[in-house]
N, C-alpha and C positions, 0 to 999 in steps of 0.2 A: 509531389512538388511542394516544397515548403515556401510559404509566402515570404517575401522580403529577401530571398536569397539571390534571385536572378533579375537583373535589370532588363526591361523589355527594350526592343529596338526602337529607335527614334521613329515617331509616326505611328507607333502601335502602343502607345501608353494608355492604359486604362486605369481607372480608379481601383486600388487594391480591394480585393474581395475578402471580407472577413469570413472565411469558410469554416472557421472553428478548428482547423487542423492544429494550429499552434496553441490551442487552448489546453491541450492535453499536458499533464505532468508526466506522462509515460514517454520518456525520451527515446525508448527503444523503437518507436515507430518511425523515427526520422533519422537521417544521417546527422552526425554531430556537426557543429558549426565549422569545424576545421576539416571536414571531409573534402577531399580533393587536393589536400596539401601533402599527400604522400603517406598519410597515416594508414597503418595496417588494419585489417579487419578486427584483429584482437584488440588493438588500441581503441577502435571505434566502439566495440562492445563494452570495454572497460569504461569509456567515457559515458556511454548511455547508462551504465549501471550506477556510476557515481553521481549522475545527475538526477537520479530517482529518489523521491522521498522515502521509498521503501528501505533504501540503504541506511537512512538516518534512524531507522527503527532496529537495525541489526544489533546494537548493544542490548536492547530490551529483549530481543529474541534470544540472544546468548544467555542473558540472565535467567530467563524462564526455563531454558533447556538445561543449564548447568547447575542451578541452585538445588540444594537438597541437604539432608542431614550431613553435617561435617564439611560442606562444600561452599559455604557462604563466602568466605574470603576469596576462594578461587573464582567463583562466579562474578563477584563484584570487580575483582582485579582485571579479569579478561574484558568485562563489559566497559570498564573505565578506559582501558587501553584502546579498545575499538572506538570509543567516543572521541578520544584525543586524536587518534589516527585519522578519523573522518574530518575533523576540523583542519588538521594539517593538510590533508590531501585536497580539501576544498579550497584552501587558500592558495595552494600551489597551482591548481587548475584554473582558478578564477581570481587572478591577482587583482587586488583592489576592491573585490566584492565584500559586502558586509556579511557578518556572521548570520547564519540562519537560526530561527527560533528553535528548531528541533535540535540542531547541533549544540547550541548553548544549553538547552534543557538536558541533553544527554550528559554533558560533562558535569554540570552542576548536580544533577541527581545522583550519578554514580560516585562522584567525589564525596558527596554527603554520606552516601551509603558506606563508602570506604572508611570515612572518619568514624562513623557509628560502629563499624566493625572493630576498630582499634580500641575504642573506649567503652563499648557496651558490655554489659554482663552476659554470661552464658545464657541466662534466661531470655534476654532480649534477642540474642543471636538466634536462639532456637525459635523464637516467635517469628523472626524475619525469614528464617529458612522455610517456615510453614506458610507464611502469608506474603512473601515477597512478590508472588505472581499477582495477587490482588492489588498490592501497593503499586506495582509497576503499571498495571492496566488503568488504575484510577489516575495515576500521574499522567499517562498518555491521554486519557479522556480530558483531563484539565488542560493539558497543553493544546489539544485540538480545539476545544470550545473556547479556551482563553484567547488563542490566536485569532479566532473568528470575532470574539468580542472586541478586541482592540483594532479590528479592521485589517489584519494581515493573516489570513488563513495560511497555515504553515506550508501547504503545497504550492502556494503562489510564488514563494521565493525560489522554488526549483523551476517552476514554469517560466518565470521571468528570464531565466538564463537561456531559454530556448526561443524567445520571441523578441522582436524589436522593441525598444523602449517606448515608442509612440503608442504601442498597443497595450501598455500596462494598465491604463485607466479605462480601457474598453469595458463597458458594462457586461458584455457577454463573457469576456475573459474573467472578470471578477466573479460573476455569478457561477461560472463553471467551477472555479476553484473553491468557492464557498461550499458548494454542494459536495465536491470530492472530499474536502476536509471534514465536512459534516458526516459523510459516510464513514470515514475513519474514526471519528469521535464516537459514533454509534457502535461501531465494531468493538472498540476498546471497552465501552460501557457494558456491552453484552458479555464480553470475556470476563470483565471484573465481577459482574453479577453471577455468572456461572461458577467461577472459581470460588466466590464467597459462599455460594449455596453448598458446594461440595465440601468446603472446609468447616463452615459453621453449622450447617444443618445435617449433612451426611457424615461429617467428621472423617472424611476420606479425601485427602488432597490428591490421591492418585486415581480417583474415580474416572473411568474411561469417558463418561459422558460430560461431566462438568469440568474435568481437568483438561480434556483434549478435544473431543468431538465438537462440542458447541463452540468452543473458543476458536478452533481452526476454521470451522464453518463461517464464523463471523469475519475472519480475516480473508477467507476466499471471496466472500461477497464484496468486501471493500476493495480488494485487489482487482476483481473483475469489473466493478463499477468504475474504477479509475481508468480502465482501458475502454470500456463500452461507452460511457456517457459522452466523452469528447467527440466520438464518431457520430453520436446522435445529434449533438450541437452542430457539427459541421454539415451534416446532411440537411438539417432544417434550415440552416443559414443559406445554403445553396438553393434549396427549393423555394425559399421566400424571394430570392432574387431571380428566379426563373433560369438558373444556370445548370448545366449538366454536371453530373457527379454521381457518386454511389448513393444508393437509397439509404434511408434511415435503418440502422441495425434493429432487428426485432428484439423483443424482450427475451425470446428464447436464447439469443446469443449471450445474454447476461446470466441465464440460468443453467446453461450446459455444464460449466465446471462444478456447480453445486450439485447437480444431478449426478455427475460422474463421481463425486465424493461419496455418494451413498454406498457404492459397491465396496471400496476398501473398508468403510465403516462396518458393513455387514460381515466382511471377512474377519475383522478384528473381534466382532461380537462372538463369532463362532470359535475363533482361535483362543480367545481369552475367557470364554464362558461368561461374557458380560451381559448376557440376557438369554431369553429362551431361544431355542433353535429356530423356531418359526420367524422370529424377528430378524435374525441374521440372514436367513435365506430370503426373507421378504425384502430386506434392504438391497441385497445383491440383485434380485430380479427386478425390482422397481428401478434401481439405478441404471441397469442395462437398458430397460425399456424406455425410460425417460430420455436417456442420452440419444438413443436411436430416433425417438419421436421428435425431440427438439432439434436434432441435427438435420432432420429432413425439412425443417421449416426454411424456405428460401430466404437467405440473408442478403442476396444481391441479384441483380438482373444479369443474365449471361453477357459476358464481355465487358461489364462495367468495372468490376474490380480486377486489378492486375498486379 
């Protein structure tokens, strides 16, 4: 049940409970605002996807995946096209809404990269092909921390499209989005440092650990925190008011995806000979055991969650 959606019957009006459910920027947990108007399940899922800040990062993801020797122009061109498409789709879906910080940053950054690609020397292009991952992660870190510094954490602009306007100044709503944006800023900083270590110290931009494992792990943590923390806030808000509801999700719920990540990393270590055999086998075994152990930790009382 999403607050603010259903009007109570006369005589049964109670003060709205700030249960924290609408504090989440993860729109996939709730039906879109126009649910019930005949929209299909596919349209609902598309709406949920477009209302997530993770989509705003898709141009950066495309850049990091596509860029490489001889592919700078292709990577920047596709990333810029994605950035422009997201702005257009956002304006079509939310007519009259203001541009989001992340959307503007996407377009400005990749437009600048495209201009550089046109006028820069081959040496500069080669440098960008090697270090564009670090440049992108540093830029994302600056965007996240900068948006917090000016009082508009970038995730809050997505969250505001999911909650009534009167709740926008709610301290709990603001604090939740500051923490989620901070988690993303930390993840981008870790990814930038890992990539820089691989390029500048190891002189190997394709190093499995610095180029992929550590960076992906940081993103997994930020993604899971985005889903986990609002549930924690909601459970605490209900408990403080003495109201029934789901219990606070345990820390194990936050860690399960990261534990599960160890197994494919171990497989990659064995397949790519990226470390000693004992390390690959150990990661697989530890990953399986951790997932089983963490998954056994009760996250809800029987019959509470449905």
